[in-house]
C-alpha positions in Angstrom: 88.7 23.5 159.7 87.5 26.9 158.6 86.1 27.7 155.2 88.7 27.8 152.5 88.0 30.5 149.9 88.7 30.4 146.2 92.1 31.7 145.2 90.5 34.7 143.5 89.2 35.9 146.8 92.7 35.8 148.2 93.7 38.7 146.0 91.0 40.8 147.7 92.1 40.0 151.2 94.1 42.4 153.3 97.5 40.9 153.9 98.5 41.9 157.5 101.8 40.3 158.2 104.8 42.6 158.5 107.0 40.4 156.3 104.8 40.9 153.2 107.5 42.5 151.2 110.2 40.0 152.0 108.3 36.7 152.3 108.2 34.6 149.1 106.7 31.3 148.2 106.5 29.7 144.8 105.4 26.5 143.0 108.6 25.2 141.5 107.5 22.0 139.8 104.4 19.8 139.8 102.6 16.8 138.3 100.4 18.0 135.5 98.3 14.8 135.3 97.3 12.9 138.4 95.5 9.6 138.6 92.6 9.4 141.1 93.7 7.1 143.9 97.3 8.3 143.9 99.1 11.4 145.2 99.9 14.6 143.3 103.4 15.8 143.8 104.3 19.4 143.9 107.6 21.0 144.9 107.4 24.4 146.7 110.2 26.8 147.6 110.0 29.6 150.1 112.2 32.3 151.7 112.1 34.9 154.5 108.8 33.7 155.9 107.9 33.7 159.6 107.1 30.3 161.1 105.7 31.7 164.3 102.0 31.1 164.2 102.0 30.4 160.5 101.7 27.3 158.4 102.3 26.4 154.7 99.3 25.2 152.8 99.5 23.5 149.4 96.3 22.7 147.6 95.1 21.4 144.3 91.9 23.2 143.3 89.4 24.0 140.6 86.7 26.5 141.5 85.4 26.8 137.9 83.8 23.3 137.9 80.7 22.1 139.8 81.1 20.7 142.3 84.4 22.4 143.0 87.6 20.5 143.5 89.8 21.0 146.5 92.5 18.8 148.0 95.2 20.1 150.4 98.1 19.4 152.8 99.5 21.5 155.6 103.1 21.9 157.0 103.4 23.3 160.5 107.1 23.0 161.2 109.6 24.6 158.8 112.6 26.9 158.5 112.1 30.5 157.3 113.8 29.5 154.0 113.6 26.1 152.3 111.8 23.8 149.9 109.8 20.6 150.0 108.0 18.2 147.7 104.5 17.8 149.0 102.2 14.9 148.2 98.5 15.6 148.0 96.3 12.5 148.1 93.5 12.3 145.5 90.7 9.9 146.5 90.0 7.0 144.2 86.4 8.1 143.6 87.4 11.6 142.3 86.0 12.2 138.9 88.1 13.3 135.9 88.5 17.0 135.7 90.9 19.4 133.9 91.8 23.0 134.4 93.1 22.5 137.9 96.0 24.4 139.5 98.2 24.2 142.6 98.2 27.0 145.2 100.9 27.4 147.8 100.4 29.9 150.6 101.7 30.8 154.1 98.7 31.3 156.3 97.9 32.1 159.9 97.3 28.9 161.9 94.3 30.5 163.5 92.9 32.9 160.9 93.8 30.9 157.8 93.0 32.9 154.6 92.2 36.0 156.6 95.9 36.5 157.4 98.4 35.7 154.6 102.1 36.2 154.4 102.5 35.2 150.8 100.8 33.1 148.1 101.6 31.6 144.7 99.9 29.5 142.1 100.6 27.4 139.0 98.8 27.7 135.6 95.4 26.0 135.2 96.9 23.1 133.2 96.6 20.3 135.7 94.2 17.5 135.2 92.9 14.7 137.4 92.2 11.5 135.6 89.9 8.8 136.9 91.2 5.6 135.2 87.9 3.8 135.7 86.0 6.7 134.2 88.4 6.9 131.3 87.9 3.2 130.6 84.2 3.7 130.7 84.3 6.0 127.7 85.1 3.1 125.5 83.2 0.2 127.1 80.6 0.1 124.3 83.1 0.7 121.6 85.6 -1.6 119.8 88.9 -0.7 118.1 87.3 0.0 114.8 87.6 3.7 113.7 86.4 5.9 110.9 87.9 9.2 109.6 85.3 11.9 109.1 85.8 15.7 108.7 89.4 15.5 109.7 88.7 13.6 113.0 89.0 10.1 114.1 85.9 8.4 115.5 85.4 5.1 117.3 82.5 2.9 116.3 80.1 1.2 118.7 79.8 -2.5 118.1 79.5 -6.0 119.5 76.4 -6.0 121.5 73.0 -4.7 122.6 73.3 -1.3 124.2 71.5 1.9 124.9 70.0 4.0 123.7 66.9 2.1 122.9 68.3 -1.3 123.8 69.5 -1.8 120.2 72.1 -3.9 118.5 74.9 -1.6 117.3 77.1 -2.5 114.4 80.4 -1.3 112.8 79.5 -2.9 109.5 79.9 -0.9 106.3 76.2 -1.6 105.8 75.5 0.7 108.7 78.2 3.3 108.6 80.4 4.5 105.7 82.1 7.5 104.1 81.2 8.3 100.4 83.3 9.8 97.7 82.3 13.3 98.8 83.6 12.6 102.3 80.0 12.5 103.7 79.1 10.3 106.6 76.2 7.8 106.1 74.4 6.2 109.0 71.9 3.5 108.3 69.5 1.3 110.3 69.5 -2.1 108.7 67.9 -5.5 109.1 70.0 -8.7 108.8 68.8 -12.1 109.7 65.7 -10.8 111.5 67.8 -8.4 113.7 67.8 -4.6 113.3 71.2 -2.9 113.6 71.9 0.7 114.4 75.1 2.9 114.1 76.9 5.2 116.6 80.3 6.8 116.5 82.2 8.9 119.1 85.0 11.4 118.7 88.3 10.0 120.0 89.0 13.1 122.1 87.1 15.8 123.9 87.3 19.2 122.3 86.0 21.5 125.2 84.5 24.9 124.8 83.7 26.1 121.3 81.2 25.9 118.4 80.0 22.5 117.3 78.4 22.5 113.9 76.7 19.6 112.2 75.8 19.9 108.5 73.0 17.5 107.4 71.7 16.4 104.0 68.1 15.1 103.7 64.7 15.2 105.4 65.8 15.1 109.0 62.4 16.7 109.7 60.5 13.6 108.6 62.1 10.6 110.3 60.1 7.5 111.1 58.3 8.0 114.5 60.3 5.1 116.0 63.7 6.6 115.0 66.0 9.2 116.6 69.0 10.9 115.0 71.3 12.3 117.8 74.2 14.7 117.7 75.4 15.2 121.3 77.9 15.6 124.0 78.2 12.7 126.4 80.6 11.4 129.1 80.0 8.0 130.6 79.7 8.3 134.4 80.5 5.9 137.1 77.2 6.4 138.9 73.9 7.4 137.4 71.8 7.3 140.6 71.2 11.1 140.5 70.7 11.3 136.7 67.2 12.7 137.1 68.5 15.5 139.4 71.9 16.5 137.9 73.7 16.3 134.6 75.9 13.3 135.6 76.9 12.5 132.0 77.7 16.0 130.9 75.1 15.5 128.2 73.7 18.1 125.7 71.8 17.0 122.6 70.6 18.0 119.2 67.9 15.4 118.4 65.7 14.8 115.4 62.5 12.6 115.7 59.0 12.7 117.1 59.4 10.1 119.9 56.5 8.1 118.6 54.2 11.1 119.0 52.7 12.6 115.8 52.0 15.8 117.6 55.6 16.2 118.7 57.9 18.7 116.9 60.6 16.9 114.8 63.6 18.5 116.5 64.9 19.6 119.9 67.8 21.0 121.8 68.2 19.3 125.2 70.3 19.7 128.4 70.0 16.9 130.8 68.2 16.0 132.9 65.5 16.6 130.3 62.8 16.2 132.9 63.7 19.6 134.5 61.7 22.6 133.4 63.6 24.8 131.0 66.1 22.1 129.9 64.3 21.1 126.7 63.5 23.2 123.7 61.5 21.6 120.9 60.8 23.2 117.5 59.1 22.8 114.2 60.6 23.1 110.8 59.8 21.8 107.3 62.3 21.1 104.5 61.5 21.0 100.8 63.4 18.1 99.2 65.3 14.9 99.9 68.6 16.7 99.3 67.8 19.6 101.6 70.9 21.0 103.3 70.7 22.3 106.9 73.1 23.0 109.7 72.6 22.6 113.4 74.9 23.8 116.1 75.6 24.6 119.7 78.2 27.1 120.9 79.4 25.9 124.3 80.6 28.6 126.6 81.2 28.8 130.4 78.0 30.9 130.7 75.7 28.7 128.5 74.9 27.0 125.2 73.9 29.1 122.2 71.9 26.7 119.9 71.0 27.4 116.3 69.6 25.7 113.2 69.7 27.2 109.8 69.3 26.4 106.1 72.4 25.7 104.0 75.9 24.8 105.0 77.4 28.2 105.7 79.4 28.6 108.9 78.0 32.1 109.3 74.3 32.1 108.2 72.4 35.2 107.2 69.3 36.1 109.3 67.0 34.9 106.5 68.5 31.5 106.7 67.8 30.9 110.4 65.4 28.2 111.3 65.5 28.3 115.1 67.7 29.5 118.0 67.7 29.0 121.7 70.1 29.8 124.6 70.5 27.6 127.6 72.1 29.0 130.7 70.7 26.8 133.4 72.4 25.0 136.3 72.8 21.7 134.4 75.2 23.1 131.7 77.8 20.4 130.9 81.0 20.8 132.8 84.2 21.4 130.8 85.7 18.0 131.7 85.8 15.1 129.2 82.5 14.9 127.3 83.0 13.8 123.7 80.8 14.2 120.6 78.6 11.2 119.8 76.6 10.8 116.6 73.9 8.0 116.5 70.9 6.8 114.6 68.7 4.5 116.6 65.3 2.9 117.2 63.1 3.5 120.2 62.8 0.0 121.7 61.3 -1.4 118.4 62.0 -1.4 114.7 60.9 1.4 112.3 57.2 1.6 112.1 57.1 1.1 108.3 59.4 -2.0 108.4 62.0 -0.4 106.1 65.6 0.4 106.5 66.4 4.1 107.0 69.4 6.4 106.4 70.7 9.8 107.4 73.6 11.8 106.0 76.0 14.2 107.6 78.1 16.2 105.1 80.4 17.7 107.7 81.2 18.1 111.4 83.0 21.3 112.2 84.5 22.6 115.5 85.5 26.2 116.0 87.7 26.8 119.0 87.8 30.4 120.2 90.5 31.6 122.5 88.0 33.8 124.2 86.0 30.7 125.3 88.9 29.2 127.3 88.4 29.2 131.0 
C-alpha cells in the first residue's frame, strides 16, 4: 500500500476527477470513544460518485501525536449513491490517545491520495482508550481521595512503591488539608518504618499552565528527600524508557539527590539522561514561611517553565527566580498524563533521622483556548 498522507495535505492536492462538483461524501455518525481491541463504528453517506477505478476509504487518524495514529478500511464495490456503517479494527495494544478524527474519502484505486473525488472529516473529538492502560493509572492508588484547590486527588497507599522503593501512606499523619486550605505532605516514621505521601489528580487536564504555590524552604530539603510536582502517565511497557518519554513525564523537582554540590531544583523532561532534557538551578529563600511559585506552561510547541517569588499568577520581572523553555523531541504527548505530587526518600530515610514536611498553598491550572490542538 502506498504512503497515506495526513489529511491536511489532502487540501493541497489537485483534485482531478471530473465529478468534483457533484460528488459528495460525509461522516454522518461515529463512535467518539473506542476501546482498544474492539472496532470503531462510523456511518458514511455518499452521492453522485464514480465507482469506476475508485474506492471509498474510511480512516481513524491523529497526526498531531507521536507516533501518529492511523487505522483504516477500504470499500471497493459500491453504488454511486449510498451509505454504510464501517467498522475499523483497533488493535488491542493501541495506546490511549485523544484528539482523533474520522476521514472518509473517495480515492483512485491506483493513485490513492493523488487522485481524489471527494473527502470529508469529523471533528477532532474522538478518543481511543486502552482499558489496561487506564487501569494502570490507579494500580498504586486506593479509593481514598482528598479535595485540594477545587480538585479531587487520589492518594497512593497500601504498599511499597516507586519512586525510591518507599512505603506510601494515606494516613492523615502523612497528608492533610489545614484550615487555610493548604496541602501538607509529611514523611513520617511509625514502628520503625518510614512512610511517604503521594497524590494524583483524578483527571488529565491537557494543555495549559500548571502553577504550584509552595510555602517554606523548598531550597533546603534533606539530601535524601525529593519533593516532586509532575506530569505522569503509567505505561504498559517501559523497555524504551531511556530512549523515549514513554510515561509522558515532565517534572518540577526539589532536592539535591544526595549530592551537596547539586542545585536544589530542576525542571526535567524524560528521559532525563538525554542532553538538553534537564535544567537545574540555584535559588535561596530567606525564611521558613517563604512563598514561591513554580510552573510549566504546556503547549504543543514546548514547555515554558518558571519559578518566582510570591504567589501571584502574573509575576513581575523582579520576582522571577528562574525560567527555561523546553522544546525537544521528548515533550509529553497530549494524551492522559495527570498531575502527581509526592514527597519521598531516595532509597533510605532522611539523613538527619527526623520527619520532614512540605506545604503547597495552591495548585492552579489555567486553560487557554489558544493552546487547544
